[in-house]
N, C-alpha and C positions, 0 to 999 in steps of 0.2 A: 591702323591695322595693315595698311599697305606695307609700312616698315617692317612690321613683325614677319609678314609672308616673305619680304626680301631677305631678311636675316635667315629665316628658316632654309631658304633656297641655297644661300651662300654657304651655310653649315652642311647641308646634304651634299653640295658639290665638293666642298673640301673633303668631307669623309670618304667620298666617292674616289677622289684623287689620290688619297692616301691609303685606300683600303681598309678603312675603319668604319665601314656600315655596321650598324648594331646587327647582331645575329638574327634577330626577329625579323629585321627588314630583308636580310640575305636569304633567309628561309622563306619568306613570303615571296620574293622574287623568283626562287627556284620552282616553288610549288605552282606560280602563275605561268612561269615558262613550260613546265611539264604539262599542265592542264591544257594550255594552248596546243602543245605538240599532239597531245591524245585526241583532242577535238579536231585538228587538221587531219591526222590519220583517219579517223573515222569519216570525217566528211569526204575524204578523197575516196575511201572504199565505197561509201554509200551512194556517192555521185556516180562512180563507175558501175555499180550495181543497178542503178536506175536508168542509166545509159543502155546497159545490156537487155533489162526487161522492156523498156520502151521501144529500142531500136531492133531487137531480134524478130518479133513478129512481121514488122514491116520488110526486113531484109529477107525473111523466109518467103514472104509473099511475092516478092519481086524475083526471087533467084529460083526457087523450087519448082514453080509452075511453068517454067520456060524450058522447051526441048532443046537438047544440046546437038549442034551440028558441027560438021569438020570445017571449022574456019576460025579466023581470029577471035570473032564474037564468041564462037563455041568455047575455045581456048579460055577466054575470059571469064565465061559462065562457070567452067570447070574450076578455075581459081577461085570464083566467088563462093562457090559451094564448099570447098575446101576451107575458104576463109570462115565461114559460118560454123564449121566443125571445130576449128581451133580458136574461135573467138573469145570464149572464157578463159583459155590459157594466155592468149597474148594480152588480154585485159589485166589479168592478175600480174603478169611480167612487168607491164607498164607501171601498173600500180606500185609494185615492189621498187621499181627503178626510180619512180618519182619520190618515194619515202626513204631510199637508201642513203644513209648517212655518207657512205663511201661509194659513190657512183662508178668510179674507175674499177674498184675492187669487185664490185657487182658484176660488171661487164666482163672483166677478166675471168671470174669464176664460170661464167657460162660456156667458156671453151676449154675448161679443165675436165676432161672426161675420165675421171677414176672409175673403178670398177663399179662402185655403188651407183654413180651416176648413170653409166652405161646400161645397167640392169632397169633403172628408171626410164630410160630412153626405149629400150626394148619392150617394156611393159606398156608404155605409152603408145607405141606403133601398133603392137598386137590389140591394143583395146579399140583401135579405129579399124582393124582388119576384121570386120565383124563376123564373115563367114569362117574364118580360120579360128577365131576366138570361140564361135559357138561350136565348133567341131571339138577343139580342146576341153571346152566346158563339158560337152557330152562324155568325152573319154573318161574325165575325172570325176565326173559326178553321176556316171551311169544314167543320165536323163532324168534323175529325181526331180530337180527344180523344175523342169518343162512339164513334167506330168502333175506336179503339185500346182502349178501355175495355171494350167488347163482345168484342173479339177475345181479350183477356188473359183475360177472365171465362170465356169458352167454351172456352179452350184449357187451362185448369186442370183436373186431374183430379178427379172428384167425390169427394167425403167425404175430400178431403185436407186435412190440418190440422197443420201443423209446432206449432201452440200447444197442441192437444190431446195430440200425443205428447210434447212437453215435460212438460206438465201430468201427464201419466201417469207419466213416468219420473224427473222432477227436482221435481215439486211446483208448485202454482199461483204461488208467488211468484217463483220463477225463470222460469216461462213469462211472466209479466207483464213481468220485467226484460228478458228476451230481446226481447219485443216492443217495449219502450221503446227499447231500443237499436237495433234494427233501424229502426224508424219514424223516428227522430231522425237516424240515419245517412243515410237516404235523403233526408229534409228539408233536411239540411245541403248535400249535393251538388246538389239541386235549386237551392237558394239560390245557390250558387256559379256554377251555370250561367246563372242569370239576370243574373249580373254579367259575363258574357262580352261582348265586344265586339259580337257579332251580336244578342244578345237584350236587351241593356241597355236599348235604348229602351222596352221595354215594362215593365220593372221601375223605370225611371226615374221613372215616374209615381207610384210609391209613395213613393220617395225624394224627390220634389219638394216634399212638404209642409214649409212653414215655420214652422207654428205646430203644433207637436208635442203631440198629444193622443191619448186612448185610440181615438177614432174613425179614426185614421190606420191602424189594423190592417186596416180593410176598405177602405182606398184602393188598390184593384188595378184594372189594366186588364182589359178582358174577355178578352184572349188569355192571361192568366196561368194559364189552365187546361190550356195547350198541353202541358205537362210532366207534368200530374197523373197520366194513366195509367202513365207509366213510373215515377214517383217515390212515387206514393200506392197506385193500384190494384193494381200489380204486387206489392209488398212485403206489402200486406195480404192480397191473395189467397194468396200463397205462406205466409204465417203462418196464416191461417184462423182468426183469433180469433172468438169468438162476437160477434154483432151488437151485443148489449147492452153488452158490453166495449168494443168499437170506438166506439159512440155515447158512452160516459161518457169515454173517452179523449179524443175529438174536443171534448167540452164543456170538458175541462180546457185542453187546447191553444188553444181560442178564448179562455178566460179568460186564459192566460198570454199570448197575443197581445195582448189588450187592456192587460194589466199592462206588457208590454214598452214600450208606448207612452205610458205616463203620464210627466207631465213634472215630476216633483217631486224629481228627483235621488235616487230611492229606491234605497239600496244595502243589501246583505245581507252586505257585508264578504267574509270568507274563503269563506263559502257560495256567495256569487254568482260568485266567481273561480273556484271549483273543482268545486262540485257541482251548482248549480242557477241560472241566470243572472237577473240582477236588472234593473230597468228601466234603470238607469245603464250596464250592460254594453250593452244594445241601442241605447241612444241614441248610444253612440260610433259604431255601425255606420252611423247616420243622419247623421253629422257631416259638414258641408260641406267639412271639411279633406281634402285629396287622400289623405294618408297613412292616413286612417280609413276611406275608402270600401270598400276590400276587407279588411276585418277584422272579427272577431266576427260571423261569418254565423250561428252556432247560435241557434236560439230557444228551446232548453231546457237541453241539457247543454253546459257548456263543455268538456267532454272532446274534442269533435270539433275545435273550434279550436285547442286546446292540440296535440292529436295531428297536425294538418295544418298547423300553422304560421301560423294566421290569428288568433291571440289577441293583443290589446292591452288593457293595463289602462286603466279609465276613471276620470277625476277632474276635477274642476272644471267650470266652465260650458262647455257645448258648443253651438255654433250648427249648426243642421240646415239641410238643403235641398242643391240641385244647382247646379252653375254651368254656363253655356254652353247654357241653355235657356229664354230669356225668354218663350217661348210660354206657359209656365204662369201667367204674370202677365197677358198680353194676351188669349188667345184664350177662348172660352166652354167650358163643360165638355165638350160632345160634340165640339166641334173639337180639343181636346187629345188625345181618344182617336184621332181620325182622323190628326192629325199623328205621334203616336208610332207608329202602326200603320205609316204612310207610311214613317218612318224605319227600321222594321224590315224592310219590304220592300226597301228600298234597300241596308241591310245585307246581306240575304240575296242579292240580285242581285249585289253587289260580290263577295261570298265565292264565289259560282258562277263568275263571270267569272275571278276569280283563279285558282281551281281549274282550270277549262278551259283558261285561258292556260298554266298550268305543264305540263299534260299534253300541250298542242300544241307546247311548246317542247321537251319531252322527245322527242316523236315525231319532230319536225324534226331534232333532234340525232342520233336513232338513225339516220335516213336519211343 
């Protein structure tokens, strides 16, 4: 038996040296290496997410409850608070760097600021200038989201919490699972609505990025909060989860959003296709190919795309961006927002005219 094993080893070594391994063995080796890479990618992502979820509450409790004074300690505290704000982004960039096959190329791209990436940077900065962002949001949405938000919150019964009810009767784990399913379900349909003909000009701004990177996550038009009350405030108010839990969940979703827009072709394999989406999954949604534009809407769970027939497998190189909108290359940042808002108003006006026209023709037909 020992002799047979030794002969087999010699034959395998000989085949390897001469490049004559059987095709089945080579295929198995490639599959094994690919699976190992996918598992490693997901392990790095999951480990980073766990680090964020476990460390964030502790960091917040140490940083946010401390008063800032004019001293070296005060300066460090301000820096610590800024670090907390940017933690999900920095963590996503570290994960991308660790998984990037060409680390020098990744680092070099960080300092190549083409127009698309500059727009991403402006959007990121504005998203953290809360008062300025709130004023711009009010100007573009006429305060409708704020009014709806207050209306929903005031109409909810006091001390009503589906989360607490589920936790009491089914356990904390099932309450968390139900929360994630409900929140991601509403997020999926909100995303699909932004791809409707009327609302597309606003969400088109996000898709116009041609230099795909983590900052693309915050590349959003000021009016993208228009649907937030119905698809975020309403379900979260109905669920009634504790604020600490909601804050932690949102930190995870923000980290996931930054990860979704990393451009290293990171795949989790079977996990990314069936359990939790990977960056490659979402990049297909940003593809400039017409057949990909309305696919892979989910930002977290592939379940909803598979359930509602919008799933598409992602592989190979994908070009991103939108067609038929040259103003993203020619107009300055603030004029792009005005142009997209103008297109939204035109679409709303056209839809209203069509509806009134159909009603008029039905009325004349009845007479």
